N, C-alpha and C positions, 0 to 999 in steps of 0.2 A: 359255909355259914348255915346255921339252922333255917329251915323254911317253915315258919309258923304261919298258919292260915285259920280262918274260921272252922275249917274242917278238922284240922288237927286239934283245935281247942274243944270242939263239940264231941268228937269221938274219943278224946283222950289219947291220942297217938303222937308218936314223934315225927313221922314223915307223912305228907299229904298224898299217900299212895294206897289205893284200895285194890283188892283182888276181886275180879269179876266172878260172880257166882256161876261158873261153867258147869253145866250139868254133867255129873259123874267125873269131872276132871278136878274141880275145886273141892277136894275131899278134906277130911279132918286134918290129915298130915300137911297138906299145903297150907290150909288156913292157920294152923298152929305156927308153921315156919314164918309166914308173913307177919304174924302177930309178934313173934320173938324178935324180928328184925325191925319192929317199930312201925309197921304199916297196919292196915286193917283188912283182915281176911273175912270173906263172905262165903259161906258154905253154899254149894250148889244144889238148892232143893229141887230145881227142875220141875219135871212133871209130877213129882210126888212119890218116889219109891220109898215106901215107909220103912221097910227093913234096913235099907241102905241109910236112910236118914237117921234112924235110931242108933246104928252102929257108929256113924261118924260123929254124932253128938256125944256119945259115950266116950270116944276117943278125945274130943275136946274137953270134956269134963275132967278126964284123967290128966290131961295136959295143963289144966288150969288156965286155958287160953281165953282171951276176950275175943268174941267173934260176932258176926252177923250171919243171917241165913237169908238166901235169896229164893223168891218164888216166881214162877210164871203166873200172873195174877189170874187169867182166865181158867188155868188148870187148877189153881188153888180153890177156886170157887166151886169146883166139883167135889172137892174133898176137904172141906174147911177144917176138919178135925186136925189136920196136920199143922195148922197154925197154933192151935192149943198145945199140941205135942211140943212144938218148938218153943213157945213162950214159957212153958214149965222149966226149960233149961236156962232161963234168964239171959237171952242174947242181948248184946249191946244195942243192936239194930235189926230190923227186918227190911229187906229190900223187895219192893214190888215192881214188876215189870210187865208191860204188854197187857194193860187192862185198867179199868177205873180202880183206884185205890180206895175210894170212899168207904166200901163195905167192911174194910179191915182196919182202918186207921185207928178207930177208938179202942178196939180190942188190943191192939198192939201197945197203944200208949197207956192203957190202964194197967198193964203189966210192967211198966217202966222202961219200955224199949223205945228207941227212936224209929222213925219211919224214913227210909231212903226210897225215892221213886225215880225210876229210870223213864226218861221221856225222850221223844223224837221230834217235838215241835214246840213252838212257843205256846200254842193253845193247850197242849197237854201239860206244859209247865205250869200255866196259870190254874188248870184244873187241879193238879197235884198240890200246889201251894194252897188253894182254897180248901182242899180236903184235910190239910194239916201236916203235910210232909215236912220233915226237918231238913232233909238234904235232897237235892235233885242231881240226877246223873244225866247230862246231856249226851245222848248216844248218837254219834255220827255213822254214816253208812259204811265207813271204812272198816269198822270192827267186824270180828268174826261172829258167827251165829246169827241170830234173828234180829232184824231191824228194818228200817225203810231207807229212803233214798237221800236224805239230806246229809251234806258234807259237814264235818265237824267245824271247820274254820269260820263258817258263818253261823252255824247253828248254836254254838256255845255262847258267843256274845249276845245273840238274839234272845236267848233264854235268860241270860244274866240281866238284860235290859227289861224283859218281860216281868220278872219277879222283883225288880227294883231294889235288890239288895236285901229283901226280907229273909231269904234263906240262901245258904251257900249252894253253889253249883259245882259239880265235878265233871270233868271232861272225859269222854270215852270214845275210842274208835281211832286206830292207827297209831297209838302211842306205845313206844317200846324202849325209849331211852331218855336221857336228860334233856335233850332238845325238845322232846314232846312235853314234858312237864314244864320246862321254862316257857314254851309257847303257850301252853294251857293257862298259865298264870297271867301272861300278857293279855289273853283273851278275856280275862275277868273271871276265870275259874278259880276255885280254891283248892284244887287237887286234881288227881287223875284216877281213873279206874282202868285197869289193864286186864285182858284176858289172854291174848295170844302170847305175850311175852312170858306170862307165868305158866302157860301151857308147856312151853319148852324150858322147863326147869326140872331138876332132879326129883324134887318132891311131888310134882303133879301126878295125878292118877292115870293120866293117858298112857297109851302104849308107846314103847320106845320107838317103834317104827313111825308112829304118828309125829313124835317130836323130831325125829330126823327129817321127816318130810317138810316140817315147818322150817327147820334150819337150812334146808337145801333150796328152797323156792325163793321167788321174788313176789312183790305185791301184785305183779301182772298174772300171777299164777293162781289167783282167787277169782271167784265168780259168785254173784249173788243170784239165787234161783229157788224154785220149789221142787226141783227133781228129787233131792234127797228126802224131803218131807213126803212126797208122794211114795217113794220107794219104801219108806218106814210105815206107810199107812197112817201118817200123822200130819195131815195138812193143816197149816195154821190159818186163822182168820186173816183176810185181807186187811191191810196192805202189807203184811209182814212177809219177807223172804229171808233166806238164810245164806250168809256168805261162808263158803267152804273152799278148800283148795280144789283146783281142777283135777279131775282124773278121767279115766276111760269111760266110766259110767255117766258122769254128767256131761262129758263131750258127746256121748252118743245120744242122750235124750234131751239136752237143752234145746228148746224151741220145738220139741216134739212131745210135749207133755201130755197132750190128749192121747196120742198113740201109746205112750207109757201107761196111761191109765187103762187102756184096752188090753195091755199085756201084763196087767199088775199081778195077777196070781203068780205067774212065773217069775217076774222080775222081783217081786217082794220076797219070794223064797230065796232067790239068789242073793238079795241084798242082806237078808237076815243071816244067812250062812257067811257071808264076807264079814259082817260085823263080829260074828262069833269067832272067826279065825284071824281077825286082824288084816284082812286083805283090803289095803287102802287104794288099790286100783278100782275097787267098786265102792267100798264104805267110805263115808265122808270123814274128813278131818275139819272140824269147825275152826277155822283160823281166818284172821283178817289181813289186810294189806300190810299190817306191821311185820308180817313174816319176812318181808324183804329187808327188814332191819335187824334180823336175828340171825346170828352166825354161830351160836354155841348153845350149850345146854348146861348152864351153871345152877348153883343153888338159888333158892328164892331170896334168901338174905343177901347174896352176892348181887343179884339183880337190883334190889332196893338200894344197896350202898353205892353201886355204880351210878344209878339214875340220880340220886340225891347229890353225889359228888359233882357230876357233870352239870346238873342243873344250877347248883349253887355257884359253880365257877362261871357259868354263863351269865347268871343274874348279877353276880359281882362285877364281872367284866363290863356289862353294858350299863351298870349304874355308876361306874367310875367316871369322875369328870375329865379324865385324860382320854377317854375312849372316843 
């Protein structure tokens, strides 16, 4: 059965499934594939690599795709011209994460785009609501990449309650199949945003070796830390840490971060070389606990169809009077 929610209606999409704007992984090809399959793709604006951003926006324009663009808000504040560059391409929405959205909301809405704000607490949800957000993403700590320590199963309904139905909430963190979508809807969310599941797809820009690592591990093989941020010389403001797959590098330095800083010249050089060569024994694979639910590397449209089919069957089963 179709799953229609306030998010599908607001974004004009068929399925309540959003692609997380993973830095350098959620590229134009993946965004376009999600759009074609009836979801909503959000381009990974990340730290603001302008040449990469222009190239991927050009690709989306040629594909005639409907799309969003996601930014790390505190990084965007350092180069606000990138927002104007994106808004010229008429995105459906701009997603802001990890910083106050207020300085950007009016600029986005004046260009006719919606504002999606990713939040990690009820207080941040209320702040984003008051700033004029159109959609909230409740980000649980299970997700890959940067976040904080709240689990999704309590965070999502708390945020739903905090905004009192004024704006729809999308659940993120640990979701990779139809069970996750169905559960999110039962928690009061109007859809899901997924990163790790879409990372392990054919269209994602990540290295094949990284995708294979996601396919092979369990959720227990992930760890939230600042080791990789230190190694990249790109430490985030507190309280954000990054969930990545465990490897020899993080196992060596987790709990010894001060010592890592003391050896940073040497270790940062090794880390940069590992990233360049795809050595994931050292370099990070940003993936969440959902990795334990991923056992193949299909196309993005296949992922969406599977999830919708499974969630629809579950929702129909539990709504049946004979169940």
